[in-house]
Wavefront OBJ file of the C-alpha trace (Angstrom):
o trace
v 139.448 120.895 61.665
v 136.122 118.952 62.197
v 136.726 115.060 63.550
v 135.940 112.479 61.449
v 132.721 110.299 62.533
v 132.465 106.632 62.202
v 129.324 104.059 62.722
v 130.345 103.079 66.186
v 128.796 103.495 69.154
v 130.452 106.078 71.481
v 132.537 104.521 74.639
v 129.966 105.829 77.166
v 127.096 104.156 75.823
v 127.030 100.606 78.095
v 126.307 97.584 76.756
v 125.931 93.944 78.417
v 129.121 93.049 77.995
v 131.048 95.725 80.007
v 128.645 96.575 83.593
v 127.038 94.741 86.677
v 124.096 95.743 88.194
v 123.772 96.221 91.861
v 119.707 96.315 92.650
v 119.712 97.290 96.176
v 116.476 96.709 99.366
v 113.621 97.212 96.709
v 112.092 95.485 100.014
v 108.196 96.117 101.726
v 109.310 97.937 104.774
v 112.129 100.161 102.335
v 109.006 101.343 100.097
v 106.339 102.133 102.937
v 107.944 105.372 103.145
v 109.258 105.579 99.831
v 106.916 109.235 98.385
v 109.269 110.744 95.482
v 107.786 107.818 93.381
v 104.620 106.110 93.237
v 105.114 102.594 94.245
v 103.324 100.728 91.281
v 105.470 103.104 89.257
v 108.527 101.703 90.951
v 107.806 98.072 91.421
v 107.162 98.210 87.502
v 110.471 100.108 86.525
v 112.554 97.767 89.112
v 110.655 94.734 86.945
v 111.665 95.852 83.806
v 115.570 96.607 85.140
v 115.675 93.393 86.219
v 114.257 91.431 83.328
v 116.667 93.658 80.518
v 119.739 92.126 82.994
v 118.477 88.802 82.907
v 117.293 89.034 79.649
v 120.731 90.432 78.481
v 122.850 88.328 80.992
v 124.374 91.397 82.793
v 125.604 89.888 85.564
v 123.446 91.294 88.682
v 124.084 91.066 92.036
v 120.495 91.594 94.644
v 121.395 92.467 97.557
v 118.756 92.982 100.780
v 119.280 95.269 104.599
v 117.998 93.169 107.396
v 115.470 91.025 105.366
v 113.941 88.514 107.599
v 114.203 90.738 111.151
v 112.810 94.229 109.970
v 112.683 95.337 106.162
v 110.932 92.009 104.420
v 111.421 90.334 101.287
v 112.867 92.251 98.038
v 110.031 92.943 95.137
v 108.859 89.065 93.393
v 108.991 91.348 90.254
v 112.707 91.202 90.837
v 113.732 87.875 92.360
v 111.439 86.499 89.523
v 113.501 87.643 86.849
v 116.734 85.665 88.399
v 115.262 82.532 89.769
v 117.624 80.692 92.416
v 119.890 83.220 92.636
v 121.034 84.216 96.184
v 120.544 87.381 97.544
v 122.889 89.675 100.013
v 121.984 90.271 103.264
v 123.652 93.301 105.092
v 123.767 95.256 108.094
v 125.415 97.563 106.418
v 123.500 100.873 105.043
v 126.486 101.512 102.424
v 126.230 98.032 100.470
v 129.856 98.729 99.417
v 130.925 98.295 103.672
v 129.693 94.537 103.125
v 132.654 92.502 102.531
v 130.510 89.719 100.541
v 129.119 92.244 97.860
v 132.640 93.579 97.495
v 133.854 89.826 96.813
v 130.875 89.563 94.378
v 132.010 93.099 92.963
v 135.342 91.623 92.654
v 134.521 88.291 91.151
v 131.839 90.019 88.443
v 135.040 92.385 87.800
v 133.751 94.431 85.984
v 134.911 98.368 85.269
v 130.881 99.845 85.246
v 128.622 99.548 88.024
v 125.010 100.388 87.299
v 122.948 100.603 90.704
v 119.240 100.977 91.523
v 117.345 100.900 94.895
v 115.748 102.247 98.003
v 116.576 105.059 99.298
v 118.494 106.973 97.264
v 120.168 109.104 99.575
v 121.483 106.564 101.695
v 121.068 103.152 99.995
v 122.403 104.472 96.401
v 124.698 107.110 97.571
v 126.354 105.499 99.691
v 127.586 102.623 96.885
v 128.022 104.871 94.177
v 130.007 108.071 95.874
v 132.324 104.431 97.208
v 132.718 103.293 94.050
v 133.730 106.457 92.196
v 136.706 106.675 94.578
v 137.581 103.358 94.013
v 138.096 104.051 90.514
v 134.865 102.542 88.855
v 132.615 103.856 86.500
v 129.168 104.570 88.162
v 125.570 104.817 86.708
v 122.133 105.197 88.519
v 118.734 104.313 87.196
v 116.896 107.316 88.844
v 113.517 106.139 88.158
v 113.911 103.338 89.712
v 115.150 104.484 92.679
v 113.399 106.850 95.559
v 113.212 108.558 98.766
v 111.227 109.568 101.427
v 110.556 113.242 99.573
v 111.043 114.773 95.954
v 114.060 116.583 97.855
v 115.741 113.335 99.221
v 115.720 111.717 95.908
v 116.992 114.601 93.604
v 119.544 115.839 96.116
v 120.884 112.508 96.126
v 121.055 112.432 92.358
v 122.742 115.882 92.186
v 125.037 114.940 94.803
v 125.782 112.052 92.552
v 126.398 113.482 89.402
v 128.410 115.684 91.107
v 131.031 113.348 91.913
v 130.694 111.466 88.822
v 128.181 109.458 88.504
v 125.732 109.047 84.926
v 121.772 109.299 85.377
v 119.513 107.310 83.397
v 116.307 105.660 83.328
v 115.189 102.183 83.127
v 113.753 101.997 79.393
v 116.503 104.119 79.127
v 118.847 101.169 80.079
v 117.149 98.170 78.263
v 117.142 100.122 74.744
v 120.704 101.248 75.320
v 121.384 97.196 75.810
v 119.668 96.665 72.803
v 120.376 99.611 70.740
v 120.044 98.174 67.137
v 116.837 96.189 66.428
v 118.545 94.304 63.343
v 120.043 92.956 66.457
v 117.742 90.022 65.964
v 119.087 87.396 68.764
v 117.597 89.528 71.502
v 114.743 91.468 69.266
v 111.739 89.770 70.724
v 112.756 89.665 74.318
v 113.624 93.296 73.963
v 110.295 94.139 73.257
v 108.532 91.715 74.764
v 109.596 93.236 77.913
v 108.941 96.537 76.851
v 105.434 95.299 76.007
v 105.146 94.054 79.843
v 106.772 97.297 81.546
v 107.344 99.559 79.010
v 103.825 101.670 79.445
v 102.320 103.740 76.751
v 105.789 102.754 75.024
v 104.782 99.005 75.615
v 101.349 99.635 74.174
v 102.584 101.695 70.969
v 104.323 98.224 70.167
v 101.550 95.622 71.332
v 99.371 97.811 68.750
v 101.631 98.301 66.071
v 102.303 94.365 65.770
v 98.576 94.080 66.330
v 97.392 95.953 63.948
v 99.998 95.583 60.962
v 102.277 93.290 61.622
v 105.271 96.277 62.605
v 108.895 95.057 63.309
v 111.210 97.985 63.579
v 114.221 96.032 62.178
v 112.878 96.160 58.585
l 1 2 3 4 5 6 7 8 9 10 11 12 13 14 15 16 17 18 19 20 21 22 23 24 25 26 27 28 29 30 31 32 33 34 35 36 37 38 39 40 41 42 43 44 45 46 47 48 49 50 51 52 53 54 55 56 57 58 59 60 61 62 63 64 65 66 67 68 69 70 71 72 73 74 75 76 77 78 79 80 81 82 83 84 85 86 87 88 89 90 91 92 93 94 95 96 97 98 99 100 101 102 103 104 105 106 107 108 109 110 111 112 113 114 115 116 117 118 119 120 121 122 123 124 125 126 127 128 129 130 131 132 133 134 135 136 137 138 139 140 141 142 143 144 145 146 147 148 149 150 151 152 153 154 155 156 157 158 159 160 161 162 163 164 165 166 167 168 169 170 171 172 173 174 175 176 177 178 179 180 181 182 183 184 185 186 187 188 189 190 191 192 193 194 195 196 197 198 199 200 201 202 203 204 205 206 207 208 209 210 211 212 213 214 215 216 217 218
């Protein structure tokens, strides 16, 4: 017997209120050796994710490693989206082993964690596998991560997926949070972020709105 379909979202889809975002080590020194993704694309995708989270009021942790002594500041594209928010600086490569970060995770108290950052094989694999082993659901924004080689990034993604993490992309993240163009309270914000950071998709929005005043919600 076939199941009965209903017009409701699947439980595996993200919503703005059911998860926290952790953005890890988007810093100059970490990006210099990142070769699996172009630095300009990486910064753009990270900005898209940060602005989406800020716009939808997703609780977000920004963490760095050895910011003052070695790795440098976090990308402005990210910190500009969260003005005044403190960065949690660590010595540990695995974010999940830092007590201050875990205190913030427990304060936010969401069952799902979305991760992105540098490098995929170290700074993302560590917290992803650790969070999964402690009962959290983990999503990884693959195109807002990078590593020293394509091989390193791809094997890291495979390892996390095999352990139960769910991969997604930066544009997918913001569109999944919006999910219905009739949600007018966030429509302009979502399309505005897409116009700035959505690449060719954003250009399409600019064209459609400029040439004939198009709107997906009507």
